[in-house]
C-alpha positions in Angstrom: -50.5 -11.6 -6.7 -48.6 -8.3 -6.0 -48.5 -6.9 -2.5 -48.2 -3.3 -1.3 -44.5 -4.1 -0.5 -43.8 -5.1 -4.1 -44.9 -1.6 -5.2 -42.1 0.1 -3.3 -39.2 -2.2 -3.7 -36.6 -0.3 -5.8 -35.8 -1.7 -9.2 -35.1 -0.8 -12.8 -36.7 2.6 -13.7 -36.3 3.9 -10.2 -34.0 6.7 -8.9 -33.4 8.2 -5.5 -33.4 12.0 -5.0 -31.8 13.2 -1.8 -32.9 16.8 -1.3 -30.6 19.5 0.3 -29.1 17.6 3.2 -26.5 20.4 3.8 -24.8 21.7 6.9 -26.7 25.0 7.0 -30.0 23.0 7.3 -28.8 20.9 10.1 -28.7 21.8 13.9 -26.1 24.6 14.3 -26.5 25.7 10.7 -27.7 29.2 9.7 -31.1 27.9 8.6 -31.4 24.8 10.7 -34.4 22.5 10.2 -35.6 21.2 13.6 -34.4 17.6 14.0 -32.9 17.9 10.5 -30.0 15.6 11.3 -32.4 12.8 12.0 -32.9 12.2 8.3 -29.2 11.3 7.8 -29.0 7.7 9.2 -32.3 6.9 7.5 -31.2 8.3 4.2 -28.0 6.3 4.5 -30.0 3.1 4.4 -31.8 4.2 1.3 -28.5 5.2 -0.3 -27.0 1.8 0.4 -30.1 0.1 -1.0 -30.0 2.1 -4.3 -26.2 1.9 -4.6 -26.3 -1.8 -4.0 -28.7 -2.3 -6.8 -26.8 0.0 -9.2 -29.8 2.4 -9.4 -29.3 6.2 -10.1 -28.9 8.5 -7.1 -29.2 12.3 -7.2 -28.4 14.8 -4.5 -29.7 18.3 -4.9 -28.1 21.3 -3.1 -28.7 25.0 -2.7 -25.5 26.6 -4.1 -26.1 30.3 -3.7 -23.9 33.3 -4.4 -23.3 35.5 -1.4 -25.8 38.1 -2.6 -28.6 35.7 -3.4 -32.1 37.1 -3.6 -33.5 34.8 -0.9 -31.3 36.4 1.7 -32.7 39.0 4.0 -30.1 41.6 3.0 -31.5 41.4 -0.6 -35.1 41.5 0.6 -35.7 37.8 0.8 -37.1 35.8 3.7 -34.1 33.8 4.9 -30.7 34.4 6.5 -27.7 33.7 4.4 -27.3 30.0 3.8 -25.6 27.4 1.6 -23.3 30.0 0.0 -21.4 28.2 -2.7 -18.1 26.5 -1.7 -18.6 27.3 2.1 -18.9 24.7 4.8 -22.6 25.5 5.2 -23.2 24.4 1.6 -21.5 21.1 2.0 -23.5 17.9 2.4 -23.8 16.6 5.9 -20.5 14.9 6.8 -22.2 11.7 8.0 -24.3 11.4 4.8 -22.9 8.4 3.1 -23.1 9.5 -0.6 -21.6 6.9 -3.0 -19.1 7.9 -5.6 -21.5 7.2 -8.4 -23.9 10.1 -7.7 -25.1 13.0 -9.7 -25.1 16.3 -7.8 -27.7 18.9 -8.9 -26.9 22.5 -7.9 -29.8 24.9 -7.8 -30.4 28.6 -7.3 -26.9 29.3 -8.4 -27.5 32.9 -9.7 -28.2 36.0 -7.5 -31.6 36.8 -9.0 -33.2 33.4 -9.2 -34.5 31.3 -6.3 -35.4 27.6 -6.7 -37.0 25.4 -4.1 -37.4 22.5 -6.5 -34.5 20.4 -7.6 -36.0 20.6 -11.1 -36.2 24.4 -11.4 -33.4 25.8 -13.5 -31.5 22.5 -13.6 -31.1 19.5 -15.9 -32.5 17.0 -13.4 -35.4 16.1 -15.6 -33.2 15.5 -18.6 -30.8 13.4 -16.6 -33.6 11.3 -15.1 -35.0 10.7 -18.6 -31.6 9.8 -19.9 -31.5 7.1 -17.1 -35.0 6.0 -18.2 -36.3 6.8 -14.8 -40.1 6.4 -14.3 -40.3 6.5 -10.5 -38.4 8.7 -8.0 -38.0 8.1 -4.3 -37.6 11.5 -2.5 -36.3 12.3 0.9 -34.4 15.2 2.6 -34.9 18.7 3.7 -37.2 20.5 4.2 -40.6 18.9 3.9 -42.5 22.1 3.5 -40.1 23.8 1.0 -37.6 22.0 -1.2 -39.0 18.5 -0.8 -42.5 19.8 -1.4 -41.5 21.7 -4.5 -39.4 18.9 -5.9 -42.3 16.5 -5.5 -44.7 18.9 -7.1 -42.5 19.2 -10.1 -41.9 15.5 -10.3 -45.6 14.8 -10.3 -46.2 17.5 -12.9 -43.5 16.0 -15.1 -45.2 12.6 -15.0 -43.0 10.7 -12.6 -44.4 8.3 -10.0 -43.2 9.6 -6.6 -42.5 7.6 -3.5 -42.2 10.1 -0.6 -39.8 8.7 2.1 -41.7 9.9 5.1 -39.2 8.7 7.6 -36.4 10.7 5.9 -38.0 14.2 5.8 -38.3 17.0 8.3 -40.1 20.3 8.2 -39.2 23.9 8.9 -42.7 24.6 10.3 -42.6 28.4 10.1 -46.3 27.8 10.9 -46.8 24.8 13.1 -48.8 22.8 10.6 -46.7 23.5 7.5 -45.0 20.1 7.4 -48.3 18.2 7.8 -50.0 20.3 5.2 -47.1 19.7 2.8 -47.3 16.0 3.2 -51.0 16.1 2.6 -50.5 18.1 -0.6 -47.9 15.7 -1.9 -50.2 12.8 -1.3 -53.1 14.7 -3.0 -50.8 15.2 -6.0 -50.3 11.4 -6.2 -47.1 10.8 -4.2 -47.1 7.4 -2.3 -45.7 7.4 1.2 -43.3 4.7 2.2 -40.7 4.0 5.0 -37.7 1.8 5.4 -40.0 -0.9 6.9 -41.9 -1.1 3.6 -39.0 -0.7 1.2 -36.6 -3.2 3.0 -32.9 -3.7 2.4 
């Protein structure tokens, strides 16, 4: 008889997607997510688990040109952030990304924004090439890039495990993070934490 724990233990057909854990989204960054650095040690456990099992790991990143449409100077809502090849665009230095990882760069042209790791990228094609059926998703920020990545993953037919101990929200409005989590569950994402996934 299977248990709830059996359903979230990573195995063949699973992949980990780490969303936008970049310096500009961490405390001190130009678009810092409150408590954003708290996801790093938790994600490191997930990274070690997936790497130890030889399962695919993807890390998405904003990789913007200096005149990106999402920046306030171009009429967008955000301050400049994650400009390609700058320190702000680099992954958090304490994020323990294994060498066998696929990096997905998004929103790489001036006129196109992308909150989802799938938008304008080959993430879906790569996951399918790895025969991935279920994705485990954590990172930043809950109410923007995590939400949109999960939306697209569900739309594309993947089973989604939302790593609720490895996400943090911007909360432009106080309830944005909570509402985003509720929407992801409504779309079919299953919530899990390290305690349920194990080593």
